[in-house]
C-alpha positions as CSV (number, residue, x, y, z in Angstrom):
1,M,186.1,-50.5,-262.6
2,S,183.0,-50.8,-264.7
3,Y,183.9,-47.8,-266.9
4,E,187.2,-49.5,-267.6
5,K,185.4,-52.5,-268.9
6,V,183.8,-50.3,-271.5
7,L,187.1,-48.8,-272.4
8,Q,188.8,-52.2,-272.8
9,A,185.9,-54.0,-274.6
10,A,186.6,-54.8,-278.3
11,K,183.0,-54.0,-279.3
12,I,180.1,-52.3,-277.6
13,V,176.6,-51.3,-278.4
14,I,175.2,-48.1,-277.1
15,G,171.5,-47.3,-276.5
16,T,168.5,-49.1,-275.3
17,K,167.2,-50.2,-278.8
18,Q,170.6,-51.6,-279.9
19,A,171.1,-53.2,-276.5
20,V,167.8,-55.2,-276.9
21,K,168.7,-56.2,-280.4
22,A,172.1,-57.6,-279.2
23,L,170.5,-59.4,-276.3
24,K,168.0,-61.1,-278.6
25,D,170.7,-61.9,-281.0
26,G,172.7,-63.6,-278.4
27,T,175.8,-61.6,-278.8
28,A,175.7,-59.7,-275.6
29,S,178.0,-60.7,-272.7
30,E,177.3,-57.9,-270.3
31,L,174.8,-55.1,-269.9
32,M,175.6,-51.8,-268.2
33,I,172.9,-49.5,-266.9
34,A,173.4,-45.9,-265.6
35,N,171.8,-45.4,-262.2
36,D,170.7,-41.9,-263.3
37,A,168.9,-43.1,-266.5
38,E,165.1,-43.1,-266.5
39,T,163.7,-46.4,-265.4
40,R,160.9,-46.2,-268.2
41,V,163.9,-46.2,-270.7
42,T,165.9,-49.1,-269.2
43,A,163.2,-51.3,-267.8
44,S,162.6,-53.5,-271.0
45,V,166.2,-54.0,-271.5
46,V,166.9,-55.0,-267.8
47,K,163.9,-57.4,-267.8
48,L,165.3,-59.1,-271.0
49,A,168.8,-59.3,-269.6
50,Q,167.5,-60.9,-266.4
51,E,165.4,-63.5,-268.5
52,L,168.4,-64.3,-270.5
53,N,170.8,-64.5,-267.4
54,I,173.1,-61.8,-268.9
55,P,175.1,-59.9,-266.0
56,I,173.8,-56.5,-265.3
57,I,176.3,-53.8,-264.1
58,Y,175.1,-50.7,-262.7
59,V,177.3,-47.5,-263.0
60,D,176.8,-44.0,-261.4
61,S,176.4,-41.7,-264.3
62,M,175.0,-41.6,-267.8
63,K,177.6,-38.8,-268.7
64,K,180.5,-40.9,-267.5
65,L,179.3,-44.0,-269.3
66,G,178.9,-42.0,-272.5
67,K,182.4,-40.6,-272.0
68,A,183.8,-44.1,-271.6
69,C,182.1,-45.1,-274.9
70,G,183.6,-42.2,-276.7
71,I,180.5,-40.2,-277.3
72,E,179.8,-36.7,-276.1
73,V,176.4,-37.3,-274.6
74,G,175.2,-39.6,-271.9
75,A,174.4,-43.2,-272.4
76,S,171.8,-44.9,-270.4
77,T,172.5,-48.5,-271.7
78,V,175.6,-50.1,-273.0
79,V,176.1,-53.8,-274.0
80,I,179.5,-55.4,-274.2
81,I,179.6,-57.8,-277.1
82,S,181.3,-61.2,-276.8
């Protein structure tokens, strides 16, 4: 189901740096994190999302998340923009 949210979203942001920017700008509605992503990469964005009460959805695979985003590499972090 979570991958479908990415496919159906009108606008997404891919990557930790861009996710942090979207969270700080107040444009993020949901954060998706791949379970197989390294914690050191995702920890800062997860903490920020928790502080801002943005829902966090965990998905199984970076590869599948990247594919759902339309890219050929894995994605550790994706934000759905409201």
